[in-house]
Every structure is written in C-alpha cells, then in structure tokens.
MARPA-19075 format. One record per residue (C-alpha): residue number from 1; residue in three letters; x negated, y, z. Coordinates in Angstrom, 1 decimal. Each point is the difference from the previous one (the first is absolute). Example, Ala and Ser with C-alpha at 12.3 -4.5 7.8 and 13.67 -1.06 7.14 Angstrom:
<rec><resi>1</resi><resn>ala</resn><u>-12.3</u><v>-4.5</v><w>7.8</w></rec>
<rec><resi>2</resi><resn>ser</resn><u>-1.4</u><v>3.4</v><w>-0.7</w></rec>
END
This chain:
<rec><resi>1</resi><resn>met</resn><u>-4.2</u><v>43.0</v><w>-10.3</w></rec>
<rec><resi>2</resi><resn>ser</resn><u>-3.6</u><v>-0.9</v><w>-0.9</w></rec>
<rec><resi>3</resi><resn>thr</resn><u>-2.1</u><v>2.1</v><w>-2.2</w></rec>
<rec><resi>4</resi><resn>ser</resn><u>-3.0</u><v>-2.3</v><w>-0.3</w></rec>
<rec><resi>5</resi><resn>thr</resn><u>-1.7</u><v>-0.2</v><w>-3.3</w></rec>
<rec><resi>6</resi><resn>asp</resn><u>-2.0</u><v>-3.1</v><w>0.8</w></rec>
<rec><resi>7</resi><resn>leu</resn><u>2.1</u><v>-2.3</v><w>-2.2</w></rec>
<rec><resi>8</resi><resn>gln</resn><u>0.2</u><v>2.2</v><w>-3.0</w></rec>
<rec><resi>9</resi><resn>val</resn><u>-1.9</u><v>-1.1</v><w>-3.2</w></rec>
<rec><resi>10</resi><resn>arg</resn><u>-2.0</u><v>2.8</v><w>-1.5</w></rec>
<rec><resi>11</resi><resn>arg</resn><u>-0.4</u><v>0.1</v><w>-3.8</w></rec>
<rec><resi>12</resi><resn>gly</resn><u>-3.2</u><v>1.3</v><w>-1.6</w></rec>
<rec><resi>13</resi><resn>pro</resn><u>0.3</u><v>2.5</v><w>-2.8</w></rec>
<rec><resi>14</resi><resn>arg</resn><u>0.7</u><v>-1.8</v><w>-3.3</w></rec>
<rec><resi>15</resi><resn>ala</resn><u>-1.7</u><v>2.8</v><w>-1.9</w></rec>
<rec><resi>16</resi><resn>gly</resn><u>-3.4</u><v>-1.0</v><w>1.4</w></rec>
<rec><resi>17</resi><resn>ile</resn><u>0.5</u><v>-3.6</v><w>-1.3</w></rec>
<rec><resi>18</resi><resn>val</resn><u>1.1</u><v>1.3</v><w>-3.5</w></rec>
<rec><resi>19</resi><resn>val</resn><u>-3.1</u><v>2.3</v><w>-0.1</w></rec>
<rec><resi>20</resi><resn>arg</resn><u>-2.4</u><v>-2.8</v><w>0.9</w></rec>
<rec><resi>21</resi><resn>val</resn><u>1.6</u><v>-2.3</v><w>-2.7</w></rec>
<rec><resi>22</resi><resn>leu</resn><u>-0.2</u><v>2.7</v><w>-2.6</w></rec>
<rec><resi>23</resi><resn>leu</resn><u>-3.6</u><v>0.7</v><w>0.9</w></rec>
<rec><resi>24</resi><resn>ala</resn><u>-0.9</u><v>-3.7</v><w>-0.3</w></rec>
<rec><resi>25</resi><resn>leu</resn><u>1.6</u><v>-0.1</v><w>-3.4</w></rec>
<rec><resi>26</resi><resn>val</resn><u>-2.0</u><v>3.0</v><w>-1.2</w></rec>
<rec><resi>27</resi><resn>val</resn><u>-3.2</u><v>-1.6</v><w>1.2</w></rec>
<rec><resi>28</resi><resn>val</resn><u>0.8</u><v>-3.3</v><w>-1.7</w></rec>
<rec><resi>29</resi><resn>ala</resn><u>0.9</u><v>1.8</v><w>-3.2</w></rec>
<rec><resi>30</resi><resn>phe</resn><u>-3.2</u><v>2.0</v><w>0.0</w></rec>
<rec><resi>31</resi><resn>leu</resn><u>-2.1</u><v>-3.2</v><w>0.6</w></rec>
<rec><resi>32</resi><resn>val</resn><u>1.7</u><v>-1.8</v><w>-2.9</w></rec>
<rec><resi>33</resi><resn>trp</resn><u>-0.5</u><v>3.0</v><w>-2.3</w></rec>
<rec><resi>34</resi><resn>phe</resn><u>-3.6</u><v>0.4</v><w>1.0</w></rec>
<rec><resi>35</resi><resn>thr</resn><u>-0.9</u><v>-3.7</v><w>-0.4</w></rec>
<rec><resi>36</resi><resn>thr</resn><u>1.7</u><v>-0.2</v><w>-3.4</w></rec>
<rec><resi>37</resi><resn>ser</resn><u>-1.3</u><v>3.3</v><w>-1.5</w></rec>
<rec><resi>38</resi><resn>pro</resn><u>-3.7</u><v>-0.2</v><w>-0.8</w></rec>
<rec><resi>39</resi><resn>ala</resn><u>-1.7</u><v>2.6</v><w>-2.0</w></rec>
<rec><resi>40</resi><resn>ser</resn><u>0.2</u><v>-0.5</v><w>-3.8</w></rec>
<rec><resi>41</resi><resn>leu</resn><u>-2.9</u><v>-1.6</v><w>-1.9</w></rec>
<rec><resi>42</resi><resn>pro</resn><u>-1.9</u><v>1.6</v><w>-2.8</w></rec>
<rec><resi>43</resi><resn>thr</resn><u>1.7</u><v>-0.4</v><w>-3.5</w></rec>
<rec><resi>44</resi><resn>ser</resn><u>-0.8</u><v>1.0</v><w>-3.5</w></rec>
<rec><resi>45</resi><resn>asp</resn><u>2.3</u><v>0.6</v><w>-3.0</w></rec>
<rec><resi>46</resi><resn>thr</resn><u>-2.8</u><v>-1.1</v><w>-2.4</w></rec>
<rec><resi>47</resi><resn>ala</resn><u>0.3</u><v>-3.6</v><w>-1.2</w></rec>
<rec><resi>48</resi><resn>ile</resn><u>-3.1</u><v>-2.1</v><w>-0.4</w></rec>
<rec><resi>49</resi><resn>ser</resn><u>-0.5</u><v>-1.5</v><w>-3.4</w></rec>
<rec><resi>50</resi><resn>ala</resn><u>-1.5</u><v>-3.5</v><w>-0.5</w></rec>
<rec><resi>51</resi><resn>ser</resn><u>-0.1</u><v>-2.6</v><w>-2.7</w></rec>
<rec><resi>52</resi><resn>thr</resn><u>-1.2</u><v>-3.6</v><w>-0.1</w></rec>
<rec><resi>53</resi><resn>pro</resn><u>0.2</u><v>-3.0</v><w>-2.5</w></rec>
<rec><resi>54</resi><resn>thr</resn><u>2.6</u><v>-2.7</v><w>0.7</w></rec>
<rec><resi>55</resi><resn>ala</resn><u>-0.9</u><v>-2.5</v><w>2.7</w></rec>
<rec><resi>56</resi><resn>thr</resn><u>-2.6</u><v>2.4</v><w>1.4</w></rec>
<rec><resi>57</resi><resn>arg</resn><u>0.7</u><v>1.5</v><w>3.4</w></rec>
<rec><resi>58</resi><resn>val</resn><u>-0.5</u><v>3.8</v><w>0.4</w></rec>
<rec><resi>59</resi><resn>tyr</resn><u>-0.4</u><v>1.6</v><w>3.4</w></rec>
<rec><resi>60</resi><resn>val</resn><u>1.4</u><v>3.6</v><w>0.4</w></rec>
<rec><resi>61</resi><resn>gly</resn><u>-0.7</u><v>2.1</v><w>3.1</w></rec>
<rec><resi>62</resi><resn>val</resn><u>3.2</u><v>1.8</v><w>0.8</w></rec>
<rec><resi>63</resi><resn>phe</resn><u>-0.6</u><v>1.4</v><w>3.5</w></rec>
<rec><resi>64</resi><resn>thr</resn><u>-3.4</u><v>1.0</v><w>1.4</w></rec>
<rec><resi>65</resi><resn>pro</resn><u>0.1</u><v>2.0</v><w>3.2</w></rec>
<rec><resi>66</resi><resn>gly</resn><u>-2.4</u><v>2.9</v><w>-0.2</w></rec>
<rec><resi>67</resi><resn>ala</resn><u>-2.6</u><v>1.1</v><w>2.5</w></rec>
<rec><resi>68</resi><resn>asp</resn><u>2.5</u><v>2.2</v><w>1.8</w></rec>
<rec><resi>69</resi><resn>phe</resn><u>2.3</u><v>-3.0</v><w>0.6</w></rec>
<rec><resi>70</resi><resn>asp</resn><u>-0.3</u><v>-0.4</v><w>3.8</w></rec>
<rec><resi>71</resi><resn>arg</resn><u>2.6</u><v>-2.8</v><w>0.5</w></rec>
<rec><resi>72</resi><resn>asp</resn><u>-0.3</u><v>-3.7</v><w>0.3</w></rec>
<rec><resi>73</resi><resn>leu</resn><u>3.1</u><v>-1.6</v><w>-1.5</w></rec>
<rec><resi>74</resi><resn>his</resn><u>0.8</u><v>-3.5</v><w>1.3</w></rec>
<rec><resi>75</resi><resn>leu</resn><u>1.7</u><v>-1.4</v><w>-3.1</w></rec>
<rec><resi>76</resi><resn>ser</resn><u>3.0</u><v>-2.3</v><w>0.1</w></rec>
<rec><resi>77</resi><resn>gly</resn><u>0.3</u><v>-0.2</v><w>-3.7</w></rec>
<rec><resi>78</resi><resn>val</resn><u>-0.2</u><v>1.8</v><w>-3.4</w></rec>
<rec><resi>79</resi><resn>lys</resn><u>3.0</u><v>0.3</v><w>-2.2</w></rec>
<rec><resi>80</resi><resn>val</resn><u>-0.5</u><v>0.3</v><w>-3.8</w></rec>
<rec><resi>81</resi><resn>his</resn><u>2.7</u><v>0.8</v><w>-2.6</w></rec>
<rec><resi>82</resi><resn>thr</resn><u>-0.9</u><v>-0.7</v><w>-3.6</w></rec>
<rec><resi>83</resi><resn>thr</resn><u>2.0</u><v>0.5</v><w>-3.2</w></rec>
<rec><resi>84</resi><resn>ala</resn><u>-1.4</u><v>-2.0</v><w>-3.0</w></rec>
<rec><resi>85</resi><resn>asn</resn><u>1.1</u><v>-1.2</v><w>-3.4</w></rec>
<rec><resi>86</resi><resn>thr</resn><u>-1.0</u><v>-3.6</v><w>0.8</w></rec>
<rec><resi>87</resi><resn>glu</resn><u>-1.2</u><v>-2.1</v><w>3.0</w></rec>
<rec><resi>88</resi><resn>val</resn><u>-2.8</u><v>1.7</v><w>1.8</w></rec>
<rec><resi>89</resi><resn>thr</resn><u>-1.6</u><v>-1.0</v><w>3.3</w></rec>
<rec><resi>90</resi><resn>val</resn><u>-0.9</u><v>2.8</v><w>2.3</w></rec>
<rec><resi>91</resi><resn>thr</resn><u>-1.6</u><v>-0.8</v><w>3.4</w></rec>
<rec><resi>92</resi><resn>pro</resn><u>-0.9</u><v>2.6</v><w>2.6</w></rec>
<rec><resi>93</resi><resn>leu</resn><u>-3.4</u><v>-0.5</v><w>1.7</w></rec>
<rec><resi>94</resi><resn>leu</resn><u>-2.1</u><v>1.9</v><w>2.6</w></rec>
<rec><resi>95</resi><resn>cys</resn><u>-3.5</u><v>0.9</v><w>-1.0</w></rec>
<rec><resi>96</resi><resn>val</resn><u>-1.9</u><v>0.1</v><w>3.3</w></rec>
<rec><resi>97</resi><resn>gly</resn><u>-3.1</u><v>2.2</v><w>0.0</w></rec>
<rec><resi>98</resi><resn>gly</resn><u>0.2</u><v>1.1</v><w>-3.6</w></rec>
<rec><resi>99</resi><resn>thr</resn><u>2.0</u><v>1.7</v><w>-2.7</w></rec>
<rec><resi>100</resi><resn>ile</resn><u>1.1</u><v>-1.0</v><w>-3.5</w></rec>
<rec><resi>101</resi><resn>gly</resn><u>1.1</u><v>2.2</v><w>-2.9</w></rec>
<rec><resi>102</resi><resn>val</resn><u>0.8</u><v>-2.5</v><w>-2.8</w></rec>
<rec><resi>103</resi><resn>thr</resn><u>-2.0</u><v>-3.1</v><w>-0.6</w></rec>
<rec><resi>104</resi><resn>thr</resn><u>0.1</u><v>-3.7</v><w>-0.9</w></rec>
<rec><resi>105</resi><resn>glu</resn><u>-3.0</u><v>-0.7</v><w>2.3</w></rec>
<rec><resi>106</resi><resn>pro</resn><u>1.1</u><v>1.1</v><w>3.5</w></rec>
<rec><resi>107</resi><resn>asp</resn><u>-2.9</u><v>-1.7</v><w>1.8</w></rec>
<rec><resi>108</resi><resn>arg</resn><u>-2.3</u><v>2.7</v><w>-1.3</w></rec>
<rec><resi>109</resi><resn>phe</resn><u>1.9</u><v>2.7</v><w>1.9</w></rec>
<rec><resi>110</resi><resn>cys</resn><u>1.7</u><v>-1.7</v><w>2.8</w></rec>
<rec><resi>111</resi><resn>pro</resn><u>-1.8</u><v>-2.3</v><w>2.5</w></rec>
<rec><resi>112</resi><resn>glu</resn><u>3.3</u><v>-1.5</v><w>1.3</w></rec>
<rec><resi>113</resi><resn>leu</resn><u>3.3</u><v>-0.2</v><w>-1.8</w></rec>
<rec><resi>114</resi><resn>val</resn><u>2.8</u><v>-1.4</v><w>2.2</w></rec>
<rec><resi>115</resi><resn>asn</resn><u>3.7</u><v>-0.2</v><w>0.5</w></rec>
<rec><resi>116</resi><resn>pro</resn><u>1.0</u><v>3.3</v><w>1.8</w></rec>
<rec><resi>117</resi><resn>glu</resn><u>2.6</u><v>-1.5</v><w>2.3</w></rec>
<rec><resi>118</resi><resn>gly</resn><u>-1.2</u><v>0.2</v><w>3.6</w></rec>
<rec><resi>119</resi><resn>arg</resn><u>-3.2</u><v>1.9</v><w>-0.9</w></rec>
<rec><resi>120</resi><resn>thr</resn><u>-1.0</u><v>3.5</v><w>0.8</w></rec>
<rec><resi>121</resi><resn>leu</resn><u>-0.5</u><v>2.7</v><w>-2.6</w></rec>
<rec><resi>122</resi><resn>gly</resn><u>-2.3</u><v>2.9</v><w>0.8</w></rec>
<rec><resi>123</resi><resn>glu</resn><u>-2.6</u><v>2.3</v><w>-1.5</w></rec>
<rec><resi>124</resi><resn>gly</resn><u>-2.1</u><v>-1.9</v><w>-2.5</w></rec>
<rec><resi>125</resi><resn>asp</resn><u>2.7</u><v>-2.5</v><w>-0.9</w></rec>
<rec><resi>126</resi><resn>ala</resn><u>2.4</u><v>-0.1</v><w>-3.0</w></rec>
<rec><resi>127</resi><resn>ile</resn><u>3.2</u><v>-1.5</v><w>-1.1</w></rec>
<rec><resi>128</resi><resn>val</resn><u>-0.5</u><v>-1.8</v><w>-3.4</w></rec>
<rec><resi>129</resi><resn>leu</resn><u>2.4</u><v>-1.6</v><w>-2.4</w></rec>
<rec><resi>130</resi><resn>glu</resn><u>-1.0</u><v>-3.2</v><w>-1.8</w></rec>
<rec><resi>131</resi><resn>val</resn><u>1.9</u><v>-0.1</v><w>-3.3</w></rec>
<rec><resi>132</resi><resn>ser</resn><u>0.2</u><v>-2.8</v><w>-2.5</w></rec>
<rec><resi>133</resi><resn>ser</resn><u>2.1</u><v>-1.5</v><w>-2.7</w></rec>
<rec><resi>134</resi><resn>asp</resn><u>-0.2</u><v>-2.8</v><w>-2.5</w></rec>
<rec><resi>135</resi><resn>leu</resn><u>1.9</u><v>2.1</v><w>-2.6</w></rec>
<rec><resi>136</resi><resn>ala</resn><u>-0.6</u><v>3.4</v><w>-1.4</w></rec>
<rec><resi>137</resi><resn>ala</resn><u>1.8</u><v>2.5</v><w>2.3</w></rec>
<rec><resi>138</resi><resn>ile</resn><u>0.4</u><v>3.5</v><w>1.2</w></rec>
<rec><resi>139</resi><resn>ala</resn><u>0.6</u><v>0.3</v><w>3.8</w></rec>
<rec><resi>140</resi><resn>val</resn><u>1.0</u><v>3.2</v><w>1.8</w></rec>
<rec><resi>141</resi><resn>val</resn><u>-0.8</u><v>-0.3</v><w>3.7</w></rec>
<rec><resi>142</resi><resn>asp</resn><u>1.5</u><v>2.5</v><w>2.4</w></rec>
<rec><resi>143</resi><resn>arg</resn><u>-1.9</u><v>1.3</v><w>3.0</w></rec>
<rec><resi>144</resi><resn>val</resn><u>-0.5</u><v>-2.8</v><w>2.6</w></rec>
<rec><resi>145</resi><resn>arg</resn><u>2.0</u><v>0.2</v><w>3.3</w></rec>
<rec><resi>146</resi><resn>leu</resn><u>-2.1</u><v>-0.9</v><w>3.0</w></rec>
<rec><resi>147</resi><resn>gly</resn><u>1.7</u><v>-1.5</v><w>3.1</w></rec>
<rec><resi>148</resi><resn>phe</resn><u>-2.2</u><v>0.9</v><w>2.9</w></rec>
<rec><resi>149</resi><resn>arg</resn><u>-0.5</u><v>0.9</v><w>3.7</w></rec>
<rec><resi>150</resi><resn>asp</resn><u>-2.0</u><v>3.1</v><w>0.9</w></rec>
<rec><resi>151</resi><resn>gly</resn><u>-0.4</u><v>0.2</v><w>3.8</w></rec>
<rec><resi>152</resi><resn>leu</resn><u>3.5</u><v>0.1</v><w>1.4</w></rec>
<rec><resi>153</resi><resn>gln</resn><u>1.5</u><v>0.9</v><w>-3.3</w></rec>
<rec><resi>154</resi><resn>trp</resn><u>1.1</u><v>-2.4</v><w>-2.8</w></rec>
<rec><resi>155</resi><resn>gly</resn><u>1.6</u><v>0.3</v><w>-3.4</w></rec>
<rec><resi>156</resi><resn>thr</resn><u>0.0</u><v>-0.8</v><w>-3.7</w></rec>
<rec><resi>157</resi><resn>leu</resn><u>-1.2</u><v>2.8</v><w>-2.2</w></rec>
<rec><resi>158</resi><resn>glu</resn><u>-1.2</u><v>0.6</v><w>-3.5</w></rec>
<rec><resi>159</resi><resn>ala</resn><u>-3.7</u><v>0.5</v><w>-0.6</w></rec>
<rec><resi>160</resi><resn>gly</resn><u>-2.5</u><v>0.6</v><w>-2.7</w></rec>
<rec><resi>161</resi><resn>ser</resn><u>0.7</u><v>0.0</v><w>-3.8</w></rec>
<rec><resi>162</resi><resn>gly</resn><u>2.1</u><v>-2.0</v><w>-2.4</w></rec>
<rec><resi>163</resi><resn>ala</resn><u>-1.6</u><v>-1.9</v><w>-2.9</w></rec>
<rec><resi>164</resi><resn>ile</resn><u>0.6</u><v>-0.8</v><w>-3.6</w></rec>
<rec><resi>165</resi><resn>val</resn><u>-1.6</u><v>-3.3</v><w>-1.0</w></rec>
<rec><resi>166</resi><resn>arg</resn><u>-0.2</u><v>-1.2</v><w>-3.6</w></rec>
<rec><resi>167</resi><resn>val</resn><u>-0.7</u><v>-3.7</v><w>-0.5</w></rec>
<rec><resi>168</resi><resn>leu</resn><u>-1.4</u><v>-0.4</v><w>-3.5</w></rec>
<rec><resi>169</resi><resn>gly</resn><u>0.6</u><v>-3.0</v><w>-2.2</w></rec>
<rec><resi>170</resi><resn>arg</resn><u>-3.1</u><v>-1.7</v><w>-1.4</w></rec>
END
C-alpha cells in the first residue's frame, strides 16, 4: 500500500480569506464615510431682514466665511428654499472678492458676482441671494445648502443665515 501524499490537494484555511474580505469591507466603509462626511459649515439662527420696492432687485449676503475659515469649497451648486405669499424670484450668486450685507447696488461691494456652480468659495468671498418680485410679497428664505467638494470630501450642507425679504408695493 502506498502512503504517498503527492497527489493530495491541500486546502488553505478559509478563515484567512474571510478575515481579508471583512478587512477590505471595513476599509471601503471607512473611505465612503470619510469622503461623505465633511466638517459642518458655519450657520446662524439670526435671519437677515431686507426690503425693496417691486421690480427692484435686492441682494442679500447670507454666507460670508470669516477670517478663520481655512477651507476652499469647490461648489457644485447652491440650493435655496423659499416660502412666499406670491411669486418671488430668488437666485443664488457668488460674490468673488467681496461681501454684501443688503443692497440694491451690488457693484459697490462686490467686484465679481457670478453663478456659483463650478466656482471656488474661500475666505473673502460670499454667497448672495438676488431677490425680486413684480408684486408686493413677503419671502422667507431658509439657510442655503451648499453642494461642494473640500479636498477628498464632498457633501451638501447648510450654511450661513436665512433671510426675510419684504417686497413693497409702490
């Protein structure tokens, strides 16, 4: 009788494969969590008040990163939710190299006012809402939500302040 083991198939330990698969899943889960969990953005509970006559645009600065803001956000978009008693147009804009409180003349405070999509928001810039209506109205604007990428992280988070805009009849 032969006792040779040359023809035997040896099986590796299955536990090693299971451990490697579990470890890979943990690493992937951590990477997904890390890339989709950026630090929150500064917010305020104080609403900014503004008023303007009908058919006159008012510009309201709702998010201005402070001097301690050391991030550059690559914006993919700005979401705005508005509740109003009549039709009101609210357009988010990026003020590059300036800040706006409330004004009907943004050129005095903001050298460049552009669509924020695809732009970078950093220190010295601001998110501004352009609000207008052809009818008398009251508009309550919630905080903006910024869609952005910050290094390897990306997300959509609330930022800044809300606003209450009164459009006054003439």
